[in-house]
N, C-alpha and C positions, 0 to 999 in steps of 0.2 A: 679700465677701458673695455668698451663693449664692441663687438664685431657683428653687425647685422647679417653679414654673409654667413658667419658661422651659425648663428641662431636659425637662419633660414634652412641651412643644411640639416641641422638637428631636427627641425620640424618635419623635414622631408623624410628623414630616416625613421623617426618615431611615430609619425602619423597621429592617431587619436591618443596615444600614450604620452605625447609630448607634454612636458612641463615647462611653461615659459619662465624665463629668468625675471624675478620681480625687480622693483626699483632698487637702486643702490642702497638706500637707507634700510629697506625691508630685508634685503639680502644680508647686510652687515648685522642687523639685529638677530636674524636667524642663525648666522654663522657664529656669533659670539655665544649664543645660547647652546649651540651644538658643542662648542669648544669648552663649555663650562666656565666661561669668563663672566657670565651674568647668571643670576639665579642658581648659583652652584649649591646653595643651601637647600634648595627644593628638590625632592626626589621625583624624577620624571622617568617612568619605567622604560620607555623605548630608548632613553639615553643612558640611564644610570644602572640598569639591571646588570647583575654580575655575570649573566649569560652572554652579555654583549661586550666582548673585550676587543678593542680595536688594536690590530697589530701593525697598522700602517698609518700614513698621513692622509688617507682617503676617507671622506665622510659622506654621509647622506644627510642633507640639510632639509628640514621640514619647512615648507612655505604654504601659504594659503591655497595655492593651486595644486600642491602635491610635493613629493620628495624630489629634490635635485640631487642627482648622483651621476658621475663621481665628482665630488668637490675636493680638490687637492689643497690642503692648508697646513701650515706649520708656523710655530712662533720662534723668533730669534731676536734676542736683545730688546725685548719690549715691543717688537713689531710683528704683525701678522702678514704672512705672504700667502696669497690664495689665488686660485684660478679654477675655472670650470672647463675641463678638456672635452672636446667633441668625441663621442663614441660613434664610429662609423658602422652602425648596425643597430639592431633591435636591443632594447634595454631589458626586456623580459624574455627569458630568464637572464639575470645579470651575468655578463660574460666575465671570465677570469681576468684579474687585473693585468696579468702579463700579456694578455692579447690586445690590450688597448694602447696603441702607439701614441696616442695623444697624451697619456699620462707621463711617459718619459720625456716627451717634448715639453710639456708644461712644467715638469720638475726642473728641467734644464734651464728653462726661461726664468723661473722663480729664483733659482740659485744664482743665475747671472744678475738679476735685479738685486738680490741680497749682497752679492759681491760688490756691486756698484754703490749701494746705499750705506751698508753697515760701517765702513770706515769713518763716516761722519756722524755716528750715533751720538757722540758727546758734544757735538757743536750744532746747536739748534739752527742757527743762521745757515750753515753749510748744508744741513739736512734739508731745510725747506727749499733751498736752491736746487738740490739734487732731485728732490721729489717733483718739483716744478718742471724739471727738464725731462722727466721720465716719459711724458706723453710724446714729446718729439722723438725721443730715442726708440720708443716702441713702434713708431711708424716705420723706422728702418729695420728694427729687429724682428718685427712681427707684422708685416704688411698683410692686410686682409685676414688676419688671425692665424696665419701659418708661420711658426718660428723659423727664421732663416739664419739668424746669428744670435746665439744666446750669450755671447761675450759682450755685455752692455758697455763695459768700460772702454772697449775698443772703438765705440761709435762716437760720431761727432754730435755734440749737444745742440748745435745750431743748424739751420737749414741752408747755410751758405754753400756747403759743398755737396748738397743732395741734388742729384740730377733726376728730373722726371723720366728721361730716357737715357740710358748709359751711352757715353760717347763711343764705346766699342761694344758691339753686340756680342763679341766673344768673351767679355769680361764676366767671370762667374759671380754668383751672388755672394760667395763667401769672401771676396776681395773687396772690402768695404771702403778702403782708402788707398791712395797711391803713394809711392815712395820716390824721392828724388835723392840721388847720391850714388856713391860707389857701391856696387853690388857686394853683399856679404851674406854668408850662411853660417849660422850657428847650430850645431847638433850636439845633443847630450844623450847618451845611453845610460839609463838608470836601471840597475837590477837590484831587486829586493829579495832576500833569501829568508824563508821561514824554516824553522827547524824544531824538531822534538827529539831529544836524545834521552834514553832511559838507562843505558848501561846494564841491561838485563838480558839473559839468554833467550827467554821466551817472548820478548817484546821487540818488535822491529822499530829501529830508529827511522824517522821520516824527515825528508827535507824537500822543499820546493823552491824554485826560483821563478820570479816574475820580472819581465823586462819591459821597458817603455822607451821609445825614442822621441824626444822632444826637439822640435825644430823652430827656428826663427829666421825667416828669409826676407831680408831687406833688398828687394829687387825692383827696378823700374819696369813699367809696362802694365797693361791691363790684364794680361793672361800669360805671364812668363812660365816657361816649362823648366822644371828641375828634375833631375834623375839622381837618386841617392842609392848607394849600395851598401848593404850590411854584409860583412864577411865573417867566417869562422875559421879558426885554426884547423889544420889537418886532423882528421879523426875526432873532432869535437862532436858532441851530440847535436842533432838538428834542432832548429827552432820549431816549436809546435804551438797550436792554438792561436795562430796569428790573426789579429783583428786590425784592420787598416782604417785610416781616416777617409772620409768620403771625397777628399780632394785628389786621391790617387786615381789616375786616369786609366791605367791598365795594369794587369798583373798576371803572372803565371798561375793558373788555377791550382797547380800542384802545391804551391806554397801554402794554400789555405786548407789543404786536405789533411795534413798531419795533425792528429789529435792525441793528446796525452792519455786519454782514456783507453787507447788501443795500444797493443804491444808494438814496439819499434821493429821494423824490418828493413832490408836493404833497399827497398823501393822508395823510402821516405826521402822527400826533397831536402837536400843538405846545403843548398846555397850555390853561388852567392844570391842574396836576396835583393832584387832590384825593384825600386819604387819610383816610377815616373809620376809626377804630380804637379798641379798648379797651386802654389802655396797660398794660404790665407794671409792677410796683412799682419796679423798678430802671431804670437808664438802658439803652437799647437802640437798635439801628440800624433806623430805620423803613424805609429803602430804600437801594439802591445803584443807580447809573446810569453810563452813558458818554455822550459826545457828540462829534460830529465838528466841533470848533471850527476856524475858518478859519486861524488863525495861532497860533504859540506865543508865550508872554508875552515871552521874551527871545530875540532873534535874535543869533547870534554866529558867529565864524569863528576858527579856530586854525591857525596855521602854525608848524611846527617844521622847521628845516633844519639838517642837520649839516654843519659846516665844520671839517674836521680834528679837533682835540681839543675843539672848542667846538660848542655848538648855539645857534642863534638862534631865539627864540620871539616870536610876535606873537599877541596875543589882542584881538579887538574885540567889544564887546557893545553891543547897542542894545535898550532897553526899548520895546516897542510902545506907541504913543500911547494905545491904548484901555485900557491896564492902569494901575491906581492906583499912583502913584509914592510909596508909603509902605510900607517893609519892616520887619518885625521884625528880620530879618537877611538879608543877601545876601553870598555869597562864592563865589569861583571857586577850586577846588583843582586844582593842576597837578602830578600825580605823575610821577616819573622812574623807570621800571622798568629792571631789568637793568643798572644803572649804579652807580657808586660814589657816595659822599657828595658833595654840592655843595661844591666847593672855592672857587670864585669866582663871584660874581654881580654883574652890572651891569644895572641896569634903569631904566625910566622909566614911571611911571603917570600918567595924566591925572586920575585921581580915586581916592580911597581910599588904602589902604596895603598893602604887600606884606610878608608874614612868612615866615620860613623855619622849618620844623618842626625839632624837637629832634634827630631822626635825620638831618636834612639830606638828605632825599630827596623833600620835598614843599614846593611853594610855595603859600601860602594868600593869595590876593588878597581882602582885606576891603573890599568896596564900601560896606557900611554900610546905612543906613536909607533912603537916597534916591539916585537917579541925578541928575546935574546937569541943568540946564534943557535942554540939548541932547539929553538921554536917551541919550547915547553916551559910552562909556568905552573906554580902550585901554591895553594893556600891551605894552611891548617890552623885550627883555632878551637878554643873552648869558650863558650858563651853561657852566662847565667842571667836571669831576668828578675826584675822587680815586680810589683803588683800591677796588673793590667788596669788601664783606664779607658774611658770612652774614645780618647783621641788616637789610640793605637789601632793599627789596621786589623781587620777581621776578614776571614774568607771561609765560606762554607765548604769549599772544595779542599783547600789546604788545611786539613786538620791533622793533629798528631804529627807524625813524621813525614806526611805527604807534603813536600815542599819543592821549591825549584830555585835555580839561579837563572837570571835572565841576562843575556849578552846584548850590549849595544856597541856597534861599530860602524865606521864608514871608511872605505878604502878608495881614495881617488885614483883615477887612471887604471881602473881594474874592473873586469866583469867576470863572473863565475863561469859563464859559458865561453868566455874568450871573444865574444862578439865585439866587433869594432867597425868603424867607418873609415874606409880608405879615402883620405881627402883628395887624392889625385883623381878619384873616379867620379867625383861630383860633377855633373854636367848641367850647365845653365844656358838657356837659349837667348841670352842677351850679350851684346858686345862688351868687351872689357874683361879684365882678369879678376874674378871675384875673390874676396878674402874668405877662406874656409876655416872655421874653428870647430874642432871635434873634441869632445870630452867624454869620459866614462866614469862611472862610480858604482860601487857595490855597498849596499846598506843593509843592516840587519833589520828584520821585521818579525816579531814574535819568535825570538830565538831562545828556546828553553832547554835547560838541563834539569831533568827531574831526579829527585833523590832515589838512588838505586837501592836504598835499604828500606823502601816503603813502596806499596802499590801505587802506580801512577793512576790518575783519575780517568785517563783515556788511553787505551792500549790497543795495539794491533797485533793479535796473537798469530803465531805461525804454527804450522803443524810440525812437530819434532819427531824424528825417527826413533 
């Protein structure tokens, strides 16, 4: 789809340096050439030289009139998604990619199109139907070339419900459809915890928590107003690095000032965190945040010692007493890189069960849905290996005794920060008693225990007295 208004603005910004967009067929031919999908056996210096390594999905496409830049393009499941964002300023010298707002907007739109199209990839008839509907959908998603709604799946594929002039001038652009029925609000707080534990005196363990609040508001009206409040327990660390959705209408500026890069002090805003907003029609992420929590949920240590042709492993895990002892799943995976298949295994676990993967290069310790009353579990074992083959995992970082255990868990109705939504504090500007559903979950993300008997690949040294 082409937008003459955008092309006219580009010509205004660039003046004599402007490169016009060629015909669709000429652009496609040039793009395929740049992506090495045609003539890839021919060496072309400006495209194939080893001094030009592309670290992003942004390309410069050569045309008869000059180079088109920045062309955003990527491949997924046999399809190419591409767009040419507007640069609101001179192109020479080329501005840094992070300063071009059109790139992030274009990427969001392409990802929305991919999300709409890709589920039909294996059904040719359904794929053709969806591609045929894209033109109508883009009129709603991207009128006059400006992306307003990148969630293509939420749009109506026919023109029946599209009004040239909104019935209500107060209706925001992000409310693309109306709802009829009993008002209901669903909120879910998802926190992900990253962790690196080393169990070494001169290396500092690190952990970070990232939170997100997802909302789905089924409410009648063109511009209903909702106020949702996040609360923290007494003396809990404050939320930091808060990023809010554009539908939030007003907010206390102090909420946005707390940054994890700066030391905490008593003046940091510690809640309650109130968000008044006009919700989009579909589910959306109301806000994201981080927090400097004092302890990780599971403390552990891993020891791997090589003795001749065997290795001895020890894993100890302890659930912190402040964490809810009720998991949807909890398991520790112990990979063995750069070695052959496990030929012999002797082990003892104090809790749960130990499984060997089909390719015999990974131990999976299934702890289950609860830790024992002591909140501590341990695994000891001796492992020997056969001859290594191509199918066994390799890793250039994890060589010798440098190895790790990775934890996977999900704890429903729990957050590491203690953050929660008070259902009684949710306010809606429409009549009727709304149904409020609030959920929480804590999920592991890159949760590693490094072998304390070997140097870790990335360390944070501290000065010792």
